[in-house]
C-alpha positions as a Markdown table, in Angstrom:
| # | Residue | x | y | z |
|---|---|---|---|---|
| 1 | Met | 51.4 | 101.3 | 113.0 |
| 2 | Ser | 54.1 | 98.8 | 114.3 |
| 3 | His | 55.6 | 98.8 | 110.8 |
| 4 | Thr | 55.9 | 102.7 | 110.6 |
| 5 | Pro | 59.4 | 103.0 | 112.3 |
| 6 | Gly | 60.8 | 100.4 | 110.0 |
| 7 | Ile | 59.4 | 102.1 | 106.9 |
| 8 | Arg | 60.7 | 105.4 | 108.1 |
| 9 | Gln | 64.2 | 104.0 | 108.7 |
| 10 | Ala | 64.2 | 102.4 | 105.3 |
| 11 | Gln | 63.3 | 105.7 | 103.6 |
| 12 | Lys | 66.0 | 107.5 | 105.6 |
| 13 | Gln | 68.6 | 104.9 | 104.5 |
| 14 | Lys | 67.4 | 105.3 | 100.9 |
| 15 | Thr | 67.8 | 109.1 | 101.1 |
| 16 | Arg | 71.3 | 108.7 | 102.6 |
| 17 | Gln | 72.4 | 106.4 | 99.8 |
| 18 | Ala | 71.0 | 108.7 | 97.2 |
| 19 | Leu | 73.0 | 111.6 | 98.7 |
| 20 | Leu | 76.2 | 109.4 | 98.6 |
| 21 | Asp | 75.5 | 108.3 | 95.0 |
| 22 | Ala | 74.8 | 111.9 | 93.9 |
| 23 | Ala | 78.0 | 113.2 | 95.6 |
| 24 | Leu | 80.1 | 110.4 | 93.9 |
| 25 | Leu | 78.7 | 111.4 | 90.5 |
| 26 | Leu | 79.5 | 115.1 | 91.1 |
| 27 | Leu | 83.0 | 114.3 | 92.4 |
| 28 | Glu | 83.9 | 112.8 | 89.0 |
| 29 | Glu | 84.4 | 116.4 | 87.8 |
| 30 | Gln | 85.6 | 118.1 | 91.0 |
| 31 | Ser | 87.3 | 117.6 | 94.3 |
| 32 | Leu | 85.5 | 117.2 | 97.6 |
| 33 | Ser | 86.9 | 120.5 | 98.9 |
| 34 | Ser | 84.9 | 122.3 | 96.2 |
| 35 | Leu | 81.7 | 120.3 | 96.5 |
| 36 | Gly | 78.7 | 122.2 | 98.0 |
| 37 | Leu | 75.9 | 120.5 | 99.9 |
| 38 | Arg | 73.3 | 122.4 | 97.9 |
| 39 | Glu | 74.7 | 120.7 | 94.7 |
| 40 | Val | 74.2 | 117.4 | 96.3 |
| 41 | Thr | 70.7 | 118.0 | 97.7 |
| 42 | Arg | 69.6 | 119.5 | 94.4 |
| 43 | Ala | 70.8 | 116.4 | 92.5 |
| 44 | Val | 68.7 | 114.2 | 94.9 |
| 45 | Gly | 65.7 | 116.5 | 95.0 |
| 46 | Val | 65.6 | 117.2 | 98.7 |
| 47 | Ala | 65.9 | 120.3 | 100.8 |
| 48 | Pro | 69.3 | 121.4 | 102.0 |
| 49 | Thr | 68.2 | 120.9 | 105.5 |
| 50 | Ala | 67.6 | 117.2 | 104.8 |
| 51 | Phe | 71.4 | 116.8 | 104.3 |
| 52 | Tyr | 72.0 | 117.4 | 108.0 |
| 53 | Arg | 69.8 | 114.5 | 109.0 |
| 54 | His | 72.5 | 112.2 | 107.5 |
| 55 | Phe | 75.8 | 114.1 | 107.5 |
| 56 | Arg | 77.4 | 116.9 | 109.5 |
| 57 | Asp | 79.0 | 118.5 | 106.5 |
| 58 | Pro | 80.5 | 117.5 | 103.0 |
| 59 | Ala | 83.6 | 116.2 | 104.8 |
| 60 | Asp | 81.5 | 113.8 | 106.8 |
| 61 | Leu | 79.9 | 112.6 | 103.6 |
| 62 | Gly | 83.4 | 112.1 | 102.2 |
| 63 | Val | 84.4 | 109.9 | 105.1 |
| 64 | Ala | 81.2 | 107.8 | 104.5 |
| 65 | Leu | 82.2 | 107.5 | 100.8 |
| 66 | Val | 85.7 | 106.3 | 101.8 |
| 67 | Glu | 84.1 | 103.6 | 104.0 |
| 68 | Gln | 81.7 | 102.6 | 101.3 |
| 69 | Ala | 84.5 | 102.4 | 98.7 |
| 70 | Leu | 87.0 | 100.3 | 100.7 |
| 71 | Asp | 84.9 | 98.3 | 103.3 |
| 72 | Ser | 83.8 | 95.7 | 100.7 |
| 73 | Leu | 87.5 | 95.0 | 99.7 |
| 74 | His | 88.5 | 93.8 | 103.1 |
| 75 | Gly | 86.8 | 90.5 | 102.9 |
| 76 | Thr | 87.9 | 89.9 | 99.3 |
| 77 | Ile | 91.5 | 90.6 | 100.1 |
| 78 | Ala | 91.4 | 88.4 | 103.1 |
| 79 | Thr | 90.0 | 85.5 | 101.0 |
| 80 | Val | 92.8 | 85.9 | 98.4 |
| 81 | Leu | 95.4 | 85.8 | 101.2 |
| 82 | Val | 94.0 | 82.7 | 102.9 |
| 83 | Ala | 92.8 | 80.7 | 100.0 |
| 84 | Thr | 95.8 | 80.9 | 97.7 |
| 85 | Asp | 98.5 | 78.3 | 97.4 |
| 86 | Gly | 101.9 | 79.8 | 96.5 |
| 87 | Asp | 103.2 | 83.1 | 95.3 |
| 88 | Glu | 102.1 | 82.8 | 91.7 |
| 89 | Glu | 98.5 | 82.0 | 92.5 |
| 90 | Arg | 98.4 | 84.8 | 95.0 |
| 91 | Ile | 99.9 | 87.2 | 92.5 |
| 92 | Asp | 97.4 | 86.2 | 89.8 |
| 93 | Arg | 94.4 | 86.4 | 92.1 |
| 94 | Thr | 95.5 | 89.8 | 93.6 |
| 95 | Val | 95.8 | 91.4 | 90.2 |
| 96 | Ala | 92.5 | 89.9 | 89.0 |
| 97 | Val | 90.7 | 91.2 | 92.1 |
| 98 | Met | 92.0 | 94.7 | 91.6 |
| 99 | Ala | 91.1 | 94.7 | 87.9 |
| 100 | Ala | 87.6 | 93.4 | 88.7 |
| 101 | Tyr | 87.1 | 96.0 | 91.5 |
| 102 | Val | 88.1 | 98.9 | 89.2 |
| 103 | Arg | 85.8 | 97.7 | 86.5 |
| 104 | Ala | 82.9 | 97.5 | 88.9 |
| 105 | His | 83.6 | 100.6 | 90.9 |
| 106 | Pro | 85.5 | 103.2 | 88.8 |
| 107 | Ala | 84.0 | 106.2 | 90.5 |
| 108 | His | 85.0 | 105.0 | 94.0 |
| 109 | Val | 88.5 | 104.3 | 92.8 |
| 110 | Arg | 88.8 | 107.7 | 91.2 |
| 111 | Phe | 87.5 | 109.3 | 94.5 |
| 112 | Ile | 90.0 | 107.5 | 96.6 |
| 113 | Ala | 92.9 | 108.2 | 94.3 |
| 114 | Arg | 92.1 | 111.9 | 94.3 |
| 115 | Glu | 91.2 | 112.4 | 97.9 |
| 116 | Arg | 94.0 | 110.2 | 99.4 |
| 117 | His | 96.2 | 113.3 | 99.1 |
| 118 | Gly | 93.4 | 115.9 | 98.8 |
| 119 | Gly | 92.5 | 119.0 | 100.7 |
| 120 | Val | 90.0 | 117.6 | 103.3 |
| 121 | Arg | 91.9 | 116.3 | 106.3 |
| 122 | Ser | 89.2 | 114.1 | 107.8 |
| 123 | Val | 88.9 | 112.3 | 104.4 |
| 124 | Arg | 92.7 | 111.9 | 104.1 |
| 125 | Glu | 92.7 | 110.4 | 107.6 |
| 126 | Ala | 89.8 | 108.1 | 106.7 |
| 127 | Val | 91.7 | 106.8 | 103.7 |
| 128 | Ser | 94.8 | 106.3 | 105.7 |
| 129 | Ala | 92.9 | 104.4 | 108.4 |
| 130 | Gln | 91.4 | 102.1 | 105.9 |
| 131 | Leu | 94.8 | 101.4 | 104.3 |
| 132 | Arg | 96.2 | 100.7 | 107.7 |
| 133 | Arg | 93.5 | 98.2 | 108.3 |
| 134 | Phe | 94.5 | 96.5 | 105.0 |
| 135 | Ser | 98.1 | 96.4 | 106.1 |
| 136 | Glu | 97.2 | 94.9 | 109.5 |
| 137 | Glu | 95.1 | 92.2 | 107.8 |
| 138 | Val | 97.8 | 91.4 | 105.3 |
| 139 | Ala | 100.6 | 91.4 | 108.0 |
| 140 | Ala | 98.5 | 88.9 | 110.1 |
| 141 | Ala | 98.0 | 86.6 | 107.1 |
| 142 | Leu | 101.7 | 86.8 | 106.1 |
| 143 | Ala | 102.8 | 86.1 | 109.7 |
| 144 | Ala | 101.0 | 82.8 | 109.7 |
| 145 | Glu | 103.0 | 81.5 | 106.7 |
| 146 | Pro | 106.2 | 79.3 | 107.2 |
| 147 | Val | 108.3 | 81.6 | 105.1 |
| 148 | Ser | 107.8 | 84.3 | 107.7 |
| 149 | Ala | 109.5 | 82.4 | 110.5 |
| 150 | Gly | 112.1 | 84.7 | 112.2 |
| 151 | Trp | 110.6 | 87.9 | 110.8 |
| 152 | Ser | 110.0 | 90.7 | 113.3 |
| 153 | Arg | 106.6 | 92.3 | 113.6 |
| 154 | Glu | 108.0 | 95.6 | 112.2 |
| 155 | Asp | 109.4 | 93.9 | 109.1 |
| 156 | Leu | 106.1 | 92.0 | 108.5 |
| 157 | Arg | 104.2 | 95.3 | 108.7 |
| 158 | Met | 106.7 | 96.9 | 106.3 |
| 159 | Leu | 106.1 | 94.0 | 103.9 |
| 160 | Ala | 102.4 | 94.4 | 104.2 |
| 161 | Asp | 102.6 | 98.1 | 103.6 |
| 162 | Val | 104.5 | 97.4 | 100.4 |
| 163 | Tyr | 101.8 | 94.9 | 99.2 |
| 164 | Val | 99.1 | 97.4 | 100.0 |
| 165 | Asp | 100.9 | 100.3 | 98.2 |
| 166 | Gln | 101.3 | 98.0 | 95.2 |
| 167 | Met | 97.5 | 97.2 | 95.2 |
| 168 | Val | 96.7 | 100.9 | 95.3 |
| 169 | Met | 99.1 | 101.7 | 92.5 |
| 170 | Thr | 97.7 | 98.9 | 90.4 |
| 171 | Ala | 94.1 | 100.0 | 90.9 |
| 172 | Ser | 95.1 | 103.5 | 89.8 |
| 173 | Ala | 96.8 | 102.2 | 86.8 |
| 174 | Phe | 93.8 | 100.1 | 85.8 |
| 175 | Leu | 91.6 | 103.2 | 86.2 |
| 176 | His | 93.9 | 105.3 | 84.0 |
| 177 | Ala | 93.9 | 102.6 | 81.3 |
| 178 | Ala | 90.1 | 102.6 | 81.3 |
| 179 | Glu | 89.8 | 106.4 | 81.2 |
| 180 | Arg | 92.2 | 106.7 | 78.3 |
| 181 | His | 90.1 | 104.4 | 76.2 |
| 182 | Pro | 86.4 | 104.8 | 77.2 |
| 183 | Gly | 84.7 | 103.9 | 74.0 |
| 184 | Thr | 83.8 | 100.7 | 72.1 |
| 185 | Gly | 85.2 | 99.0 | 69.1 |
| 186 | Pro | 88.8 | 99.9 | 68.5 |
| 187 | Glu | 88.8 | 101.9 | 71.8 |
| 188 | Ala | 87.7 | 98.8 | 73.7 |
| 189 | Glu | 90.5 | 96.7 | 72.1 |
| 190 | Ala | 93.0 | 99.4 | 73.0 |
| 191 | Arg | 91.6 | 99.4 | 76.6 |
| 192 | Ala | 92.0 | 95.7 | 76.9 |
| 193 | Glu | 95.6 | 95.9 | 75.6 |
| 194 | Ala | 96.4 | 98.7 | 78.1 |
| 195 | Glu | 94.8 | 96.7 | 81.0 |
| 196 | Ala | 96.9 | 93.7 | 79.9 |
| 197 | Arg | 100.1 | 95.8 | 80.2 |
| 198 | Val | 99.0 | 97.0 | 83.6 |
| 199 | Ala | 98.4 | 93.5 | 84.8 |
| 200 | Ser | 101.7 | 92.3 | 83.4 |
| 201 | Ala | 103.6 | 95.1 | 85.1 |
| 202 | Ala | 101.8 | 94.5 | 88.4 |
| 203 | Arg | 102.6 | 90.8 | 88.4 |
| 204 | Arg | 106.3 | 91.5 | 87.8 |
| 205 | Arg | 106.4 | 93.9 | 90.7 |
| 206 | Leu | 104.6 | 91.5 | 93.0 |
| 207 | Arg | 107.1 | 88.7 | 91.9 |
| 208 | Leu | 109.9 | 91.0 | 92.8 |
| 209 | Ile | 108.4 | 91.6 | 96.2 |
| 210 | Ala | 107.9 | 87.9 | 96.7 |
| 211 | Leu | 111.5 | 87.2 | 95.7 |
| 212 | Gly | 112.8 | 89.8 | 98.2 |
| 213 | Arg | 110.7 | 88.3 | 100.9 |
| 214 | Arg | 112.2 | 84.9 | 100.4 |
| 215 | His | 115.7 | 86.3 | 100.8 |
| 216 | Trp | 115.1 | 89.1 | 103.4 |
| 217 | Leu | 116.6 | 87.2 | 106.3 |
| 218 | Asp | 119.7 | 86.3 | 104.2 |
């Protein structure tokens, strides 16, 4: 009997994750504002009333998807910022991290790209809050570097925002390249070439940002 609460909690978490997974799959073909909770519960095989044990409404589920999509990136980006030595290594690792993330989580990236400016306010605010967290983390890492001596807090935050916007743009570009060439054989080769072009353009933009940073106080 002592194990029953733990088993019940594990089952509840399993159902919650199943609802998130089902919603993410359904959102590949529609926006969150058009998603009905009955669609989600039908896909999972639970009663509509079960939805409310986990989420207040579809918007609340959307906020949970935002957190799931972006939370795991925080530690990865922090590692890139701290562990890299010099602009070129940081640029290469940043682009590699974004490419790997899009390959591993295309549905999450698609959801964020669509809902960042979508019709559900709480989800837009959740995306903005996560991106602000990224900017704060990037600004803190940049502030610790010698090249940032003399920079104001406002300018460091502006630079961090530019880096974060670039990462979001790069992720969207990698996703677009994969969606244009979804097949195998020649399509896979075309996808690889398209991703290489995205990576090259991203590196050039990041080098431009790094160059501007070195001369900002001039």
